[in-house]
N, C-alpha and C positions, 0 to 999 in steps of 0.2 A: 438500076439502083447503083449509086456510087460506091466505089471500093472504100475500104477503111482509110487508105492513104489519101484518096480524093477528098473524103470527108474531113480528114485532118487539115489538108491544105485549105479547104474552104473555110474551116473554122479559123485558121490563122489569118486568112484574108479578111474575115469579118472583124477580128480583133484589131488588125492593123488599120483598117478603114475607120473603125470606131475611134481609135486613138487620134488619127489624123483629123477627124471631124471635131473631136473634143478640143484639140489644139487650135483648130481654125476658128471655131465659132463659140467655144466655151461650153461648159457642161450644161448650163441652163438652156441655151439656144439650140443645142444639138438634139435631134430627134431620132428615135428608133426607125421611123419611116424613112428618113434620109439615109441612114446608114444601110438599112436593108436594100433600098433601091440602088445604092452605089455598088453593091456587090451582087446584085441580081437575085436577092432572096426575098421571100415574103416576110412581113412583120411577124406572122404567126410562127415561121420557122425559127426566127430569132428568139421569140418568147418560149419556144420549147427548151432552149438552153438557158436563157436568162429571164428571170421573172419580171425584171424592171430595168430601167436605165442605170440605176446605181450598181446593180450586179454586173452589167455589161461594162461599165466604166472600170470597176474593180478588176475585172478579168483582163481588160485591155492594158491597164497599168501594170498588172502582174506580169503579163507577157513582155512588156517593155523592160521591166526589172530583170527578168530572166535572160534577156538578150544583152543586157548591159554588164552583169556581174562577171567578175574574173573567177573562173572555176578554181577550186582548191588545188586540183592537180597541176594547174599552170603555176600557181604560187610555189607549190612544193618542188617543182622542177627547177626552180632558181637555185643557184649555188649559194648555200648558206655560209660557206667559208670565206667568201669575198664580201665583206660587209658593205663597203661602198658600192660595189657593183650590184649587189642585191637590192640595196635601197634605191639606187638609180633605176634599176629595172622595174621595181614595183611602182615607183613614181611614174615612169614612162608608160607602163601598162594602164595605170589609172588615167593618165592624161590622154592617151590615145582613145580609151573607152569614152571618156567625157567628150572628146572631139569627134567621135563617130556620129553618124546620122541617128543611130539608136540612142546613143548617150545624150545628144542634144535634145531629142524629142522627150526623153524622160526628164531631163532637167527642166525643160520648159513646162511640162505638165505638172511637175512638182511645185514649181514656182507659181503657176497659175491657180492650181486647185487644192493645194495642201491646207489652205485655211478652211476650205469646205469639207475636205476629207483628210484630217490630220493623220489618219492611220496609214496613208500611202507613203508619207515621209518615213514613218517608222518601218514600214515594209522594206523600203529601199535601203535604209540604214542597216537593219538587221540582216538582210540577205546579201547586200552588196558591200557594206563597209565593215561590219563586225568581223567577218572572216579575215579580211585584210589586216585589221587591227590586231587580231590574235596572232596572225603570222608574224607581224612586225614585232609585237611584244616578245614572242618566243625568240625571234632573231636577236633582239637587243639583250634579252636575258642570257642567251647563250654566249654572246660576245662579252658581256660583263663578267661572266664566270672565267673567261680566258684572260681578263685583265686588259683587253684591247680598248674597252670603253668603261666608263663608270656611270651607270644609269641606275639610280636607286629605285625608281618607279617605272618599270618598262611599259606598263599599261598606259600610264599618263604620257610617257614619252612618245608612244606610238600615235596617240591622238594628236599630240603637238606636231609630230613629223608630218602627218597627213594634212593638218591644217596649214602648216607653213609651206609645204611643197606643192600642195594641190589646191588649197582653198581659193586663193586669189586668182590664179590662172583659170580655174574652172568657172568662177564668176565672170571673168572676162570673156570666156568662150560663150557663156549664156547670152551675154549682151552684145556679142559680135565684135569684140575689140581684141587687138593683140593676139590674133589667132595664127600668126606665122609660126610654122612648126619649128623652124630653126631657133627662133627667139624663145619659144616655150622650152625646148630642149636645153638651151643655155641657162634658163632660169632654174630648171630642175637640177642641173648639175651644180649651180651656185648654191641653191638651198640645201642640197644634200651635204656639200662641203661645210656650209654654215652650221648645219645640225651636228655633224660629226665633230666640228671644232668645239662645240659646247658639250659633247658627250664623252670626249676622250678623257682618260684618267689624268688627274692632276696630283702634284705632290701634296702630302699632308701639310697642315699648318706649320708643324715643327720643321719639316724639310724645306718649306717655302722660306721660313725665316733664315735657315742655314744658308740657303742659296742666295738670299738677299745679302746676308753678311759677307759671304764669299765674294759676291759681286762688288760690294763696296770696297773690300780689302784690295781686290784686283784693280779697282778704279783708282785708288789712292797710292798704290805701290809705285815707288820710283824705279824705273828700269835701271838695271845695272849696266855699266860700260863693259 
């Protein structure tokens, strides 16, 4: 009789093989028989864990999500006092996760099957993206209180940051384009700078007018000999 650890490893092997076959042949064409045969199990053994193919698919996707998400303790370990460095680190973590074998498999299965199983997209978003958004919103809120930036809606700004810094590069990864790590790192740094340029505090309207008037006076003043 297998030990508990052996049983766990066999179960993970089953879920990994199931995900690969769902990716290779699609949900409709994949069969429990083929998955069971690939891992040396009987179909009956699979059915003792999962009553049908839908349940096995859901478990395989959930395992892929768990292998893709950034743990909260990893985010918390980033230095919150260095805003630019923390934003760059978060973006880099998300990018590396997306570019990993697990991340690419997850993105492909979401793209291929979320129309049939819309709940899997919500699962990935709630478990993998929402914690990062909360971390970013808290980070922006903290630095707004210090006056380093001026972000009136940190929750909205967090979504905008991830969309701008991660959205397009991740879609490029999915379709196999522009995956050079150096180019992606350069894009992340550029987008972080662009985001911060828009988030930094600006003078009030009155101050802006005063500055403009001062600038005009300086421009027309005749230098003295």
